[in-house]
C-alpha positions as CSV (number, residue, x, y, z in Angstrom):
1,M,-10.2,13.3,-5.1
2,S,-11.4,9.8,-5.5
3,M,-9.9,6.4,-5.2
4,I,-11.1,2.9,-6.5
5,I,-9.7,-0.3,-5.0
6,K,-9.9,-3.5,-6.8
7,S,-9.4,-6.4,-4.5
8,T,-8.9,-10.1,-5.4
9,V,-7.9,-13.0,-3.2
10,E,-6.4,-16.3,-4.6
11,N,-4.7,-18.9,-2.7
12,S,-4.4,-16.9,0.5
13,I,-2.8,-14.1,-1.3
14,A,-4.8,-10.9,-1.4
15,K,-4.0,-8.1,-4.0
16,L,-5.2,-4.5,-3.8
17,V,-4.9,-2.4,-6.9
18,L,-5.3,1.3,-6.0
19,E,-6.6,3.6,-8.7
20,G,-6.7,7.4,-8.1
21,A,-5.6,9.2,-5.0
22,L,-4.6,8.1,-1.6
23,D,-5.1,11.3,0.3
24,I,-7.0,12.8,3.4
25,S,-10.3,12.1,1.6
26,T,-9.7,8.4,0.9
27,V,-7.4,7.0,3.5
28,Q,-10.4,5.6,5.5
29,I,-11.5,3.6,2.4
30,F,-8.0,2.2,2.1
31,K,-7.7,1.3,5.8
32,D,-11.1,-0.3,5.8
33,E,-10.4,-2.4,2.7
34,V,-7.3,-3.8,4.3
35,K,-9.1,-4.5,7.6
36,N,-11.8,-6.4,5.5
37,I,-9.2,-8.8,4.3
38,H,-9.3,-11.9,6.3
39,K,-7.3,-15.2,6.3
40,V,-4.6,-14.4,4.1
41,T,-0.9,-15.0,4.4
42,E,0.3,-12.2,1.9
43,L,-0.9,-8.9,0.8
44,I,0.2,-7.1,-2.4
45,I,-0.6,-3.4,-2.6
46,D,-0.2,-2.2,-6.4
47,F,0.4,1.5,-6.9
48,N,0.4,1.2,-10.8
49,E,-2.7,3.3,-11.1
50,L,-2.2,5.4,-8.2
51,S,-2.0,9.1,-9.4
52,F,-1.5,11.0,-6.1
53,I,-0.5,10.4,-2.5
54,D,-0.4,13.1,0.2
55,S,1.2,13.0,3.8
56,T,-2.1,11.8,5.2
57,G,-1.9,8.8,2.6
58,I,1.5,8.0,3.5
59,G,0.6,8.1,7.3
60,S,-2.1,5.6,6.7
61,L,0.2,3.4,4.5
62,N,2.6,3.4,7.5
63,Q,-0.4,2.5,9.8
64,V,-1.4,-0.4,7.6
65,L,2.0,-1.8,7.3
66,N,2.7,-1.7,11.0
67,M,-0.8,-3.5,11.4
68,L,0.3,-6.1,9.0
69,N,3.6,-6.6,10.7
70,E,1.8,-7.1,13.9
71,V,-0.5,-9.9,12.5
72,K,2.5,-11.5,10.6
73,T,1.1,-10.8,7.2
74,I,3.8,-10.7,4.3
75,F,3.3,-7.6,2.2
76,T,4.7,-6.0,-0.9
77,I,4.1,-2.7,-2.5
78,K,4.4,-2.9,-6.3
79,N,4.7,-0.5,-9.2
80,I,5.7,2.6,-7.1
81,S,6.4,5.7,-9.1
82,E,9.9,7.2,-8.8
83,D,8.5,10.4,-7.1
84,V,6.5,8.3,-4.4
85,Y,9.4,5.9,-4.0
86,E,11.7,9.0,-3.2
87,V,9.4,10.2,-0.6
88,L,9.0,6.9,1.0
89,E,12.7,6.7,1.3
90,L,13.1,10.2,2.7
91,L,10.6,9.4,5.2
92,G,12.3,6.2,6.4
93,L,9.7,3.8,5.4
94,V,12.0,1.9,3.0
95,E,14.4,1.4,5.8
96,I,11.9,0.6,8.5
97,F,10.0,-2.1,6.6
98,G,12.8,-3.3,4.3
99,K,13.8,-2.4,0.7
100,E,12.7,-5.8,-0.5
101,I,8.9,-5.0,0.1
102,F,8.9,-1.7,-2.1
103,E,9.2,-2.5,-5.8
104,P,9.5,0.7,-8.0
105,K,7.6,0.8,-11.3
106,K,9.6,-0.7,-14.1
107,H,10.1,1.4,-17.2
């Protein structure tokens, strides 16, 4: 599968819009994109165009969120589909990182 990441930075806030699949074949692209963001205080990850995420994608998301915590970067994940949100809840990510950073898609 494939993934395109649209990246913008404005006023020390970075936004990554993920399009396609976050899976075993694209996790390195995602992690590299996050690592290439410098001198920002906040990162918004937008799942609106994310069509698929597998266990490797969720694992990489967990790694990225832990890394952002370590460097004290504020982060939010927006437009999460109901299915993906349920999986994140079941795996404990919502509890670990706080419900306030996970914003489900509005209908």
